[in-house]
A tleap script that builds the chain and sets N, CA, C and O, in Angstrom:
source leaprc.protein.ff14SB
mol = sequence {
  NMET VAL ALA ALA ALA ILE ALA ASP THR GLU
  GLY ARG PHE LEU LEU GLN GLN ARG PRO ILE
  ASP LYS HIE HIE GLY GLY LEU TRP GLU PHE
  PRO GLY GLY LYS VAL GLU ALA GLY GLU ASN
  PRO ARG PHE ALA LEU VAL ARG GLU LEU ASN
  GLU GLU LEU THR ILE LEU VAL LYS GLU THR
  ALA LEU VAL PRO ILE ALA PHE ALA GLU SER
  PRO PRO ASP ASN PRO SER PRO GLY ILE VAL
  MET GLN LEU TYR LYS VAL VAL GLU PHE GLN
  GLY ILE PRO VAL ALA GLU ALA GLY ALA GLY
  LEU GLY TRP PHE ALA LEU ALA GLU ALA ALA
  GLY LEU PRO MET PRO PRO LEU ASP VAL ALA
  LEU VAL ASP LEU LEU ALA GLU ARG ALA CGLN
}
set mol.1.N position { 91.990 56.822 21.978 }
set mol.1.CA position { 92.700 58.421 22.507 }
set mol.1.C position { 91.007 59.191 22.471 }
set mol.1.O position { 89.986 58.876 21.860 }
set mol.2.N position { 91.267 60.108 23.259 }
set mol.2.CA position { 90.940 61.611 23.024 }
set mol.2.C position { 91.376 62.465 23.843 }
set mol.2.O position { 91.959 62.243 24.905 }
set mol.3.N position { 91.032 63.742 23.243 }
set mol.3.CA position { 91.456 65.292 23.399 }
set mol.3.C position { 90.296 65.900 23.354 }
set mol.3.O position { 89.148 65.606 23.023 }
set mol.4.N position { 90.911 66.908 23.805 }
set mol.4.CA position { 89.674 67.920 23.939 }
set mol.4.C position { 90.426 69.644 23.486 }
set mol.4.O position { 91.522 70.165 23.687 }
set mol.5.N position { 89.295 70.028 22.882 }
set mol.5.CA position { 89.849 71.347 22.325 }
set mol.5.C position { 88.844 72.133 23.084 }
set mol.5.O position { 87.646 71.879 22.962 }
set mol.6.N position { 89.400 73.346 24.082 }
set mol.6.CA position { 89.357 74.132 24.781 }
set mol.6.C position { 88.987 74.815 23.848 }
set mol.6.O position { 88.999 74.298 22.731 }
set mol.7.N position { 88.491 76.345 24.026 }
set mol.7.CA position { 88.531 77.482 22.502 }
set mol.7.C position { 88.145 78.476 23.866 }
set mol.7.O position { 87.266 78.140 24.659 }
set mol.8.N position { 88.927 79.731 24.011 }
set mol.8.CA position { 88.872 81.093 25.394 }
set mol.8.C position { 87.871 81.942 23.576 }
set mol.8.O position { 87.796 81.778 22.359 }
set mol.9.N position { 87.310 82.889 24.800 }
set mol.9.CA position { 86.032 84.417 24.093 }
set mol.9.C position { 87.408 85.075 22.869 }
set mol.9.O position { 87.387 86.190 22.348 }
set mol.10.N position { 88.533 83.961 22.659 }
set mol.10.CA position { 89.249 84.959 21.460 }
set mol.10.C position { 89.681 84.173 20.835 }
set mol.10.O position { 90.740 84.430 20.262 }
set mol.11.N position { 89.060 82.858 20.659 }
set mol.11.CA position { 89.493 81.850 19.098 }
set mol.11.C position { 90.679 80.278 19.176 }
set mol.11.O position { 90.735 79.231 18.531 }
set mol.12.N position { 91.852 81.147 20.873 }
set mol.12.CA position { 92.651 80.357 20.544 }
set mol.12.C position { 92.018 78.876 21.815 }
set mol.12.O position { 90.990 78.579 22.424 }
set mol.13.N position { 93.621 78.278 21.602 }
set mol.13.CA position { 93.100 76.443 22.250 }
set mol.13.C position { 93.728 75.987 22.986 }
set mol.13.O position { 94.900 75.718 22.723 }
set mol.14.N position { 93.142 75.716 24.264 }
set mol.14.CA position { 94.504 75.862 25.148 }
set mol.14.C position { 95.186 74.301 24.865 }
set mol.14.O position { 94.626 73.220 24.680 }
set mol.15.N position { 96.284 74.580 24.902 }
set mol.15.CA position { 96.813 73.350 24.793 }
set mol.15.C position { 98.210 73.403 25.298 }
set mol.15.O position { 98.969 74.366 25.186 }
set mol.16.N position { 98.576 71.779 26.108 }
set mol.16.CA position { 99.818 71.562 27.533 }
set mol.16.C position { 100.901 70.926 26.578 }
set mol.16.O position { 100.690 70.244 25.575 }
set mol.17.N position { 101.852 71.226 27.006 }
set mol.17.CA position { 103.121 70.855 26.669 }
set mol.17.C position { 103.742 69.588 27.533 }
set mol.17.O position { 104.106 69.857 28.677 }
set mol.18.N position { 103.848 68.601 27.196 }
set mol.18.CA position { 104.144 67.464 27.690 }
set mol.18.C position { 105.872 67.387 28.677 }
set mol.18.O position { 107.046 67.394 28.309 }
set mol.19.N position { 105.288 67.328 29.817 }
set mol.19.CA position { 106.847 67.360 31.050 }
set mol.19.C position { 107.792 66.047 30.147 }
set mol.19.O position { 107.385 64.959 29.740 }
set mol.20.N position { 109.236 66.702 30.046 }
set mol.20.CA position { 110.559 65.895 29.597 }
set mol.20.C position { 110.477 64.751 29.790 }
set mol.20.O position { 110.901 63.969 28.940 }
set mol.21.N position { 110.014 64.387 30.746 }
set mol.21.CA position { 110.005 63.272 31.507 }
set mol.21.C position { 109.495 62.056 30.705 }
set mol.21.O position { 110.044 60.954 30.699 }
set mol.22.N position { 108.192 62.446 29.919 }
set mol.22.CA position { 107.533 61.629 29.371 }
set mol.22.C position { 107.731 61.255 27.502 }
set mol.22.O position { 108.555 61.925 26.880 }
set mol.23.N position { 107.111 60.432 26.944 }
set mol.23.CA position { 107.046 60.036 26.232 }
set mol.23.C position { 106.291 61.726 25.202 }
set mol.23.O position { 105.217 62.277 25.443 }
set mol.24.N position { 107.202 62.082 24.241 }
set mol.24.CA position { 106.386 62.907 23.751 }
set mol.24.C position { 107.155 64.125 24.589 }
set mol.24.O position { 106.646 65.137 24.108 }
set mol.25.N position { 108.024 64.507 25.497 }
set mol.25.CA position { 107.987 64.801 25.914 }
set mol.25.C position { 108.523 66.104 25.606 }
set mol.25.O position { 109.587 65.754 25.094 }
set mol.26.N position { 108.526 67.243 25.568 }
set mol.26.CA position { 107.943 68.819 25.890 }
set mol.26.C position { 107.468 68.775 24.405 }
set mol.26.O position { 108.568 69.134 23.984 }
set mol.27.N position { 106.909 68.665 23.539 }
set mol.27.CA position { 105.679 69.161 23.035 }
set mol.27.C position { 104.847 68.947 22.830 }
set mol.27.O position { 104.536 67.757 22.883 }
set mol.28.N position { 103.785 70.023 22.412 }
set mol.28.CA position { 102.785 70.587 22.777 }
set mol.28.C position { 102.270 69.766 21.923 }
set mol.28.O position { 102.590 69.468 20.772 }
set mol.29.N position { 100.871 69.204 23.077 }
set mol.29.CA position { 99.406 68.607 22.536 }
set mol.29.C position { 97.308 69.505 23.265 }
set mol.29.O position { 96.926 70.307 24.117 }
set mol.30.N position { 96.694 68.621 22.188 }
set mol.30.CA position { 95.659 68.591 23.349 }
set mol.30.C position { 95.181 68.412 24.138 }
set mol.30.O position { 94.986 67.202 24.020 }
set mol.31.N position { 94.578 68.809 25.374 }
set mol.31.CA position { 95.386 67.809 26.616 }
set mol.31.C position { 93.973 66.717 26.163 }
set mol.31.O position { 93.012 66.924 25.422 }
set mol.32.N position { 94.325 65.672 26.876 }
set mol.32.CA position { 93.531 64.372 26.930 }
set mol.32.C position { 94.328 62.718 27.585 }
set mol.32.O position { 95.413 62.464 28.108 }
set mol.33.N position { 93.335 62.041 27.275 }
set mol.33.CA position { 94.725 60.830 27.644 }
set mol.33.C position { 94.390 59.810 26.767 }
set mol.33.O position { 94.267 59.940 25.549 }
set mol.34.N position { 94.195 58.449 27.624 }
set mol.34.CA position { 94.335 57.580 27.217 }
set mol.34.C position { 92.243 56.543 27.100 }
set mol.34.O position { 91.253 57.236 27.333 }
set mol.35.N position { 92.169 55.873 26.941 }
set mol.35.CA position { 90.833 55.564 26.990 }
set mol.35.C position { 90.838 54.399 28.085 }
set mol.35.O position { 90.258 53.360 27.771 }
set mol.36.N position { 91.228 54.452 28.897 }
set mol.36.CA position { 91.296 52.448 29.842 }
set mol.36.C position { 89.832 51.787 29.930 }
set mol.36.O position { 88.681 52.220 29.889 }
set mol.37.N position { 90.457 50.491 30.077 }
set mol.37.CA position { 88.944 49.570 29.695 }
set mol.37.C position { 88.121 50.225 30.543 }
set mol.37.O position { 88.378 51.059 31.410 }
set mol.38.N position { 86.153 49.308 29.862 }
set mol.38.CA position { 85.525 50.235 30.985 }
set mol.38.C position { 85.315 51.154 31.085 }
set mol.38.O position { 84.231 51.373 31.626 }
set mol.39.N position { 86.180 52.412 30.643 }
set mol.39.CA position { 85.471 53.361 29.961 }
set mol.39.C position { 84.658 53.606 28.751 }
set mol.39.O position { 84.729 52.730 27.889 }
set mol.40.N position { 83.902 54.622 28.518 }
set mol.40.CA position { 83.838 55.499 27.528 }
set mol.40.C position { 84.689 56.676 26.579 }
set mol.40.O position { 85.094 57.704 27.123 }
set mol.41.N position { 84.882 56.459 25.338 }
set mol.41.CA position { 85.488 57.740 25.308 }
set mol.41.C position { 85.244 59.043 26.241 }
set mol.41.O position { 86.226 59.033 26.983 }
set mol.42.N position { 84.408 60.213 26.607 }
set mol.42.CA position { 83.413 60.519 27.089 }
set mol.42.C position { 83.884 60.993 28.789 }
set mol.42.O position { 84.525 61.966 29.186 }
set mol.43.N position { 83.330 59.985 29.440 }
set mol.43.CA position { 83.865 59.298 30.776 }
set mol.43.C position { 84.897 59.714 30.720 }
set mol.43.O position { 85.055 60.745 31.373 }
set mol.44.N position { 86.211 59.140 29.896 }
set mol.44.CA position { 87.644 59.079 29.753 }
set mol.44.C position { 87.685 60.762 30.135 }
set mol.44.O position { 87.604 61.469 31.140 }
set mol.45.N position { 87.796 60.860 29.219 }
set mol.45.CA position { 88.273 62.638 28.991 }
set mol.45.C position { 87.384 63.654 30.266 }
set mol.45.O position { 87.265 64.860 30.480 }
set mol.46.N position { 86.985 62.640 30.779 }
set mol.46.CA position { 86.192 63.901 31.723 }
set mol.46.C position { 87.262 64.031 32.705 }
set mol.46.O position { 87.868 65.081 32.921 }
set mol.47.N position { 87.553 62.454 33.532 }
set mol.47.CA position { 88.688 62.702 34.089 }
set mol.47.C position { 89.804 62.400 34.011 }
set mol.47.O position { 90.583 62.061 34.902 }
set mol.48.N position { 90.008 62.548 32.499 }
set mol.48.CA position { 92.074 63.167 32.442 }
set mol.48.C position { 92.122 64.497 32.423 }
set mol.48.O position { 93.139 65.185 32.512 }
set mol.49.N position { 90.386 65.068 32.238 }
set mol.49.CA position { 90.633 66.579 32.489 }
set mol.49.C position { 90.466 66.985 33.699 }
set mol.49.O position { 90.894 68.112 33.950 }
set mol.50.N position { 89.881 66.296 34.671 }
set mol.50.CA position { 90.314 66.432 35.694 }
set mol.50.C position { 91.595 66.270 36.980 }
set mol.50.O position { 91.825 66.805 38.065 }
set mol.51.N position { 92.162 65.310 36.206 }
set mol.51.CA position { 93.665 64.906 36.403 }
set mol.51.C position { 94.700 66.226 35.977 }
set mol.51.O position { 95.629 66.714 36.619 }
set mol.52.N position { 94.317 66.479 35.046 }
set mol.52.CA position { 95.512 66.647 34.211 }
set mol.52.C position { 95.304 68.458 34.044 }
set mol.52.O position { 96.148 69.020 33.346 }
set mol.53.N position { 94.134 69.374 34.717 }
set mol.53.CA position { 93.827 70.301 34.817 }
set mol.53.C position { 92.857 70.727 34.983 }
set mol.53.O position { 92.254 71.676 34.481 }
set mol.54.N position { 92.564 69.779 35.983 }
set mol.54.CA position { 91.900 70.724 37.402 }
set mol.54.C position { 90.730 71.419 37.601 }
set mol.54.O position { 90.495 72.354 38.367 }
set mol.55.N position { 89.736 70.608 36.490 }
set mol.55.CA position { 89.118 70.789 35.723 }
set mol.55.C position { 87.511 70.397 35.534 }
set mol.55.O position { 87.369 69.492 34.712 }
set mol.56.N position { 86.353 70.853 36.080 }
set mol.56.CA position { 85.322 69.662 36.413 }
set mol.56.C position { 84.233 69.986 34.025 }
set mol.56.O position { 84.116 70.849 33.155 }
set mol.57.N position { 83.970 69.017 34.224 }
set mol.57.CA position { 83.504 69.092 31.994 }
set mol.57.C position { 82.514 68.318 32.821 }
set mol.57.O position { 83.035 67.685 33.740 }
set mol.58.N position { 81.167 68.218 32.706 }
set mol.58.CA position { 80.561 67.716 32.136 }
set mol.58.C position { 80.884 66.248 31.288 }
set mol.58.O position { 81.971 66.183 30.714 }
set mol.59.N position { 79.980 65.112 31.208 }
set mol.59.CA position { 80.276 64.846 29.746 }
set mol.59.C position { 79.731 64.839 28.205 }
set mol.59.O position { 80.272 64.646 27.116 }
set mol.60.N position { 77.560 65.331 28.901 }
set mol.60.CA position { 76.844 66.330 28.334 }
set mol.60.C position { 77.498 67.216 27.572 }
set mol.60.O position { 77.297 67.044 26.370 }
set mol.61.N position { 78.589 68.577 27.995 }
set mol.61.CA position { 79.387 69.343 26.935 }
set mol.61.C position { 80.877 68.912 26.155 }
set mol.61.O position { 81.729 69.742 25.836 }
set mol.62.N position { 80.985 67.472 25.932 }
set mol.62.CA position { 81.784 67.719 24.652 }
set mol.62.C position { 81.079 66.741 23.562 }
set mol.62.O position { 80.515 65.682 23.836 }
set mol.63.N position { 81.264 67.466 21.919 }
set mol.63.CA position { 80.666 67.396 21.289 }
set mol.63.C position { 82.451 67.332 20.924 }
set mol.63.O position { 83.495 67.942 21.151 }
set mol.64.N position { 81.722 65.697 19.944 }
set mol.64.CA position { 82.178 65.316 18.284 }
set mol.64.C position { 83.443 66.597 17.551 }
set mol.64.O position { 82.897 67.701 17.541 }
set mol.65.N position { 83.712 66.610 17.447 }
set mol.65.CA position { 84.527 67.882 16.203 }
set mol.65.C position { 85.469 67.239 15.176 }
set mol.65.O position { 85.662 67.675 14.041 }
set mol.66.N position { 86.267 65.687 15.945 }
set mol.66.CA position { 87.401 65.083 15.097 }
set mol.66.C position { 87.677 64.041 15.387 }
set mol.66.O position { 87.201 63.254 16.206 }
set mol.67.N position { 89.402 63.934 13.930 }
set mol.67.CA position { 89.169 62.831 14.948 }
set mol.67.C position { 90.636 62.021 13.959 }
set mol.67.O position { 90.217 61.737 12.837 }
set mol.68.N position { 92.097 61.638 14.126 }
set mol.68.CA position { 93.052 61.392 13.775 }
set mol.68.C position { 93.604 60.049 13.636 }
set mol.68.O position { 93.770 59.564 14.755 }
set mol.69.N position { 93.747 59.724 13.249 }
set mol.69.CA position { 93.893 58.283 12.803 }
set mol.69.C position { 96.340 57.730 12.770 }
set mol.69.O position { 96.601 57.557 11.579 }
set mol.70.N position { 96.891 57.640 13.131 }
set mol.70.CA position { 97.546 57.401 13.030 }
set mol.70.C position { 98.063 56.575 11.236 }
set mol.70.O position { 97.201 55.967 10.600 }
set mol.71.N position { 98.736 56.639 10.983 }
set mol.71.CA position { 98.996 55.963 9.660 }
set mol.71.C position { 99.297 54.224 9.611 }
set mol.71.O position { 99.815 53.520 10.477 }
set mol.72.N position { 98.689 53.797 8.072 }
set mol.72.CA position { 98.606 51.907 8.419 }
set mol.72.C position { 99.786 51.556 7.857 }
set mol.72.O position { 99.886 50.371 7.540 }
set mol.73.N position { 101.074 52.552 7.567 }
set mol.73.CA position { 102.431 51.985 7.480 }
set mol.73.C position { 103.313 52.084 8.503 }
set mol.73.O position { 104.509 51.797 8.553 }
set mol.74.N position { 102.303 52.687 9.602 }
set mol.74.CA position { 102.914 52.487 10.824 }
set mol.74.C position { 103.970 51.454 11.446 }
set mol.74.O position { 103.407 50.383 11.218 }
set mol.75.N position { 105.082 51.167 12.049 }
set mol.75.CA position { 104.836 49.941 12.125 }
set mol.75.C position { 104.442 50.184 14.350 }
set mol.75.O position { 104.228 49.043 14.760 }
set mol.76.N position { 104.361 50.978 15.282 }
set mol.76.CA position { 103.602 50.784 15.936 }
set mol.76.C position { 102.133 50.522 15.947 }
set mol.76.O position { 101.183 50.700 15.186 }
set mol.77.N position { 102.388 49.935 17.346 }
set mol.77.CA position { 99.838 49.894 16.767 }
set mol.77.C position { 99.501 50.716 17.158 }
set mol.77.O position { 99.740 51.379 18.167 }
set mol.78.N position { 98.124 50.835 15.407 }
set mol.78.CA position { 97.689 52.166 15.455 }
set mol.78.C position { 96.869 53.130 16.300 }
set mol.78.O position { 96.219 53.007 17.338 }
set mol.79.N position { 96.945 53.414 16.066 }
set mol.79.CA position { 95.959 54.592 17.459 }
set mol.79.C position { 95.423 56.069 16.691 }
set mol.79.O position { 95.955 56.798 15.853 }
set mol.80.N position { 93.952 56.124 17.498 }
set mol.80.CA position { 92.906 56.977 17.375 }
set mol.80.C position { 93.142 57.925 18.230 }
set mol.80.O position { 93.175 57.502 19.386 }
set mol.81.N position { 93.336 59.148 18.108 }
set mol.81.CA position { 92.026 59.610 18.944 }
set mol.81.C position { 90.886 60.791 18.390 }
set mol.81.O position { 90.759 61.540 17.421 }
set mol.82.N position { 90.554 60.637 18.961 }
set mol.82.CA position { 89.106 61.287 18.801 }
set mol.82.C position { 89.078 63.145 19.326 }
set mol.82.O position { 89.394 63.034 20.511 }
set mol.83.N position { 88.947 64.152 19.159 }
set mol.83.CA position { 88.913 65.552 19.563 }
set mol.83.C position { 86.828 66.221 19.654 }
set mol.83.O position { 85.791 66.363 19.006 }
set mol.84.N position { 87.453 66.380 20.933 }
set mol.84.CA position { 85.540 66.879 21.306 }
set mol.84.C position { 85.681 68.136 22.066 }
set mol.84.O position { 86.166 68.265 23.190 }
set mol.85.N position { 85.200 69.024 21.313 }
set mol.85.CA position { 84.912 70.814 21.755 }
set mol.85.C position { 84.550 70.233 22.775 }
set mol.85.O position { 84.008 69.159 23.037 }
set mol.86.N position { 85.164 71.645 23.675 }
set mol.86.CA position { 83.936 71.272 25.459 }
set mol.86.C position { 83.212 73.036 25.304 }
set mol.86.O position { 83.666 74.057 24.788 }
set mol.87.N position { 82.954 72.977 25.447 }
set mol.87.CA position { 81.710 73.742 25.473 }
set mol.87.C position { 81.020 74.707 26.504 }
set mol.87.O position { 80.374 75.749 26.397 }
set mol.88.N position { 81.580 73.634 27.918 }
set mol.88.CA position { 81.356 74.174 29.243 }
set mol.88.C position { 82.191 74.077 30.067 }
set mol.88.O position { 83.040 73.616 29.305 }
set mol.89.N position { 82.885 74.136 31.374 }
set mol.89.CA position { 84.044 73.536 32.128 }
set mol.89.C position { 83.477 73.895 32.828 }
set mol.89.O position { 82.373 74.321 32.491 }
set mol.90.N position { 84.054 73.967 34.852 }
set mol.90.CA position { 83.912 74.676 35.311 }
set mol.90.C position { 85.565 75.000 35.796 }
set mol.90.O position { 86.555 74.529 35.236 }
set mol.91.N position { 85.568 75.966 37.030 }
set mol.91.CA position { 87.499 75.520 37.467 }
set mol.91.C position { 88.675 76.493 36.370 }
set mol.91.O position { 88.385 76.833 35.223 }
set mol.92.N position { 89.881 76.773 36.998 }
set mol.92.CA position { 90.189 77.589 35.726 }
set mol.92.C position { 91.664 76.767 35.517 }
set mol.92.O position { 92.159 76.308 36.547 }
set mol.93.N position { 92.200 76.613 34.574 }
set mol.93.CA position { 92.302 74.858 34.039 }
set mol.93.C position { 93.922 75.772 34.575 }
set mol.93.O position { 94.348 76.917 34.423 }
set mol.94.N position { 94.533 74.249 35.381 }
set mol.94.CA position { 95.764 74.487 35.382 }
set mol.94.C position { 96.882 73.420 35.519 }
set mol.94.O position { 96.382 72.309 35.697 }
set mol.95.N position { 97.525 73.414 35.505 }
set mol.95.CA position { 99.167 72.059 34.485 }
set mol.95.C position { 99.357 71.314 35.717 }
set mol.95.O position { 99.512 71.707 36.873 }
set mol.96.N position { 99.315 70.233 35.248 }
set mol.96.CA position { 99.756 69.640 36.540 }
set mol.96.C position { 101.349 69.737 36.086 }
set mol.96.O position { 101.822 70.222 35.058 }
set mol.97.N position { 102.160 68.968 37.461 }
set mol.97.CA position { 103.640 69.754 37.397 }
set mol.97.C position { 103.994 69.318 36.504 }
set mol.97.O position { 103.398 68.554 35.744 }
set mol.98.N position { 105.719 70.004 36.396 }
set mol.98.CA position { 106.052 70.011 35.081 }
set mol.98.C position { 105.478 69.640 33.664 }
set mol.98.O position { 105.809 68.719 32.918 }
set mol.99.N position { 104.731 70.404 33.538 }
set mol.99.CA position { 103.695 70.901 32.137 }
set mol.99.C position { 103.660 71.639 31.925 }
set mol.99.O position { 103.204 72.504 32.671 }
set mol.100.N position { 104.184 71.914 30.558 }
set mol.100.CA position { 103.399 73.498 30.018 }
set mol.100.C position { 102.309 74.335 29.833 }
set mol.100.O position { 101.779 73.733 28.900 }
set mol.101.N position { 101.823 74.980 29.977 }
set mol.101.CA position { 100.592 75.630 29.696 }
set mol.101.C position { 100.356 76.921 28.656 }
set mol.101.O position { 101.291 77.662 28.352 }
set mol.102.N position { 98.898 77.115 28.110 }
set mol.102.CA position { 99.184 78.481 27.221 }
set mol.102.C position { 97.843 77.986 26.048 }
set mol.102.O position { 97.374 77.014 25.455 }
set mol.103.N position { 97.665 79.650 26.286 }
set mol.103.CA position { 95.748 79.963 24.874 }
set mol.103.C position { 96.244 79.489 23.181 }
set mol.103.O position { 95.530 80.362 22.689 }
set mol.104.N position { 96.632 79.080 22.423 }
set mol.104.CA position { 97.330 79.561 21.336 }
set mol.104.C position { 96.135 79.906 20.277 }
set mol.104.O position { 95.053 79.505 20.708 }
set mol.105.N position { 96.037 80.622 18.853 }
set mol.105.CA position { 95.147 80.884 17.612 }
set mol.105.C position { 95.674 79.527 17.313 }
set mol.105.O position { 96.351 78.863 18.099 }
set mol.106.N position { 95.234 79.081 15.850 }
set mol.106.CA position { 95.879 77.677 14.783 }
set mol.106.C position { 96.041 78.865 13.982 }
set mol.106.O position { 95.149 79.419 13.339 }
set mol.107.N position { 97.114 79.174 14.060 }
set mol.107.CA position { 98.356 79.266 13.620 }
set mol.107.C position { 99.040 80.094 14.249 }
set mol.107.O position { 99.695 81.079 13.910 }
set mol.108.N position { 98.751 79.431 15.536 }
set mol.108.CA position { 100.716 79.725 15.847 }
set mol.108.C position { 100.715 77.858 16.646 }
set mol.108.O position { 101.452 76.892 16.846 }
set mol.109.N position { 100.221 78.032 16.715 }
set mol.109.CA position { 99.906 76.607 17.548 }
set mol.109.C position { 100.397 75.278 15.720 }
set mol.109.O position { 100.676 74.125 16.049 }
set mol.110.N position { 100.430 75.495 14.553 }
set mol.110.CA position { 100.067 75.037 13.485 }
set mol.110.C position { 102.079 75.178 13.413 }
set mol.110.O position { 102.749 74.694 12.501 }
set mol.111.N position { 102.592 75.868 14.486 }
set mol.111.CA position { 104.295 76.093 14.531 }
set mol.111.C position { 104.000 75.694 15.604 }
set mol.111.O position { 103.184 76.499 16.053 }
set mol.112.N position { 104.169 74.953 16.272 }
set mol.112.CA position { 104.416 74.440 17.363 }
set mol.112.C position { 105.072 72.919 17.779 }
set mol.112.O position { 104.121 72.144 17.889 }
set mol.113.N position { 106.235 72.287 18.023 }
set mol.113.CA position { 106.479 71.601 17.724 }
set mol.113.C position { 105.189 70.324 19.323 }
set mol.113.O position { 104.980 70.244 20.533 }
set mol.114.N position { 104.815 69.725 18.062 }
set mol.114.CA position { 103.684 68.852 18.301 }
set mol.114.C position { 103.470 66.990 17.990 }
set mol.114.O position { 102.742 66.809 17.014 }
set mol.115.N position { 103.684 66.431 18.268 }
set mol.115.CA position { 103.342 64.158 18.449 }
set mol.115.C position { 102.085 64.454 16.515 }
set mol.115.O position { 101.040 65.104 16.473 }
set mol.116.N position { 102.414 64.094 15.920 }
set mol.116.CA position { 101.677 63.691 14.498 }
set mol.116.C position { 99.972 63.890 14.661 }
set mol.116.O position { 99.374 64.778 14.054 }
set mol.117.N position { 99.348 62.994 15.507 }
set mol.117.CA position { 97.869 63.346 15.676 }
set mol.117.C position { 97.695 64.890 15.765 }
set mol.117.O position { 97.254 65.555 14.829 }
set mol.118.N position { 98.237 65.624 17.467 }
set mol.118.CA position { 98.210 66.335 16.733 }
set mol.118.C position { 98.327 67.648 15.762 }
set mol.118.O position { 97.694 68.684 15.964 }
set mol.119.N position { 98.954 67.507 15.014 }
set mol.119.CA position { 99.585 68.150 14.462 }
set mol.119.C position { 98.417 68.464 13.342 }
set mol.119.O position { 97.959 69.461 12.784 }
set mol.120.N position { 98.070 66.198 13.329 }
set mol.120.CA position { 96.198 66.301 12.430 }
set mol.120.C position { 95.440 66.678 13.079 }
set mol.120.O position { 94.417 66.684 12.394 }
set mol.121.N position { 95.261 66.969 13.856 }
set mol.121.CA position { 94.061 67.893 14.409 }
set mol.121.C position { 94.136 69.207 14.014 }
set mol.121.O position { 93.303 69.899 13.428 }
set mol.122.N position { 95.285 69.470 14.424 }
set mol.122.CA position { 95.274 71.364 14.370 }
set mol.122.C position { 94.949 71.488 12.762 }
set mol.122.O position { 94.091 72.296 12.407 }
set mol.123.N position { 95.746 70.561 11.647 }
set mol.123.CA position { 95.110 70.867 10.658 }
set mol.123.C position { 93.593 70.833 9.977 }
set mol.123.O position { 93.107 71.683 9.232 }
set mol.124.N position { 92.954 69.531 10.479 }
set mol.124.CA position { 91.675 69.513 10.425 }
set mol.124.C position { 91.007 71.285 10.849 }
set mol.124.O position { 90.639 72.255 10.187 }
set mol.125.N position { 91.127 70.979 12.202 }
set mol.125.CA position { 90.873 72.665 12.884 }
set mol.125.C position { 90.620 73.922 12.236 }
set mol.125.O position { 89.657 74.686 12.311 }
set mol.126.N position { 91.868 73.980 11.478 }
set mol.126.CA position { 92.259 74.968 10.882 }
set mol.126.C position { 91.497 75.125 9.509 }
set mol.126.O position { 90.971 76.232 9.387 }
set mol.127.N position { 91.318 74.242 8.429 }
set mol.127.CA position { 91.031 73.932 7.335 }
set mol.127.C position { 88.947 74.659 7.827 }
set mol.127.O position { 88.051 75.085 7.098 }
set mol.128.N position { 88.998 74.532 8.734 }
set mol.128.CA position { 87.226 74.328 8.819 }
set mol.128.C position { 86.851 75.046 9.194 }
set mol.128.O position { 85.638 75.248 9.254 }
set mol.129.N position { 87.997 75.994 9.756 }
set mol.129.CA position { 87.573 77.704 10.083 }
set mol.129.C position { 87.623 78.753 9.194 }
set mol.129.O position { 87.217 79.876 9.496 }
set mol.130.N position { 88.220 78.396 7.819 }
set mol.130.CA position { 88.397 78.693 6.167 }
set mol.130.C position { 86.489 79.023 6.085 }
set mol.130.O position { 85.960 79.321 5.014 }
savepdb mol mol.pdb
quit
C-alpha cells in the first residue's frame, strides 16, 4: 500500500473520505492505494493519485517519509503502508465520485475517523512536527 502526504502552504494535509459503499466507507485517509503486480511503489502512487484526484505527479516528486504496518496479532494478512511526501504536482485535486476531500491540520486530522494505518501515519507526522 502507498499513500501521499500532500501539504498546502498553510501546512494542512489533503485527506479524502472513502465512499460509503467501499471498505472503510466514510473514513478519512491519505490518498493512495494498492501496489499492483509489476509496479514499484512510486509508480503505483503516481497512478493512484491520477485516478483518485486527477492530479499529475512525477515519481521524482515523491519522498518517502514514514510507514505504518498492521499489528502482528491482526488476524488479516499483514499490510504495510508507505507514506510519501509529494513535493510537487500539477492540477487541482478533485475527489472521485462519492468521496469527500478536505485540507486538515494534523490536530484536526487526529480527530477524524480514520482506518488504523492512517491513524498511525498521522501520529508519526505529528511526532515529527514537534
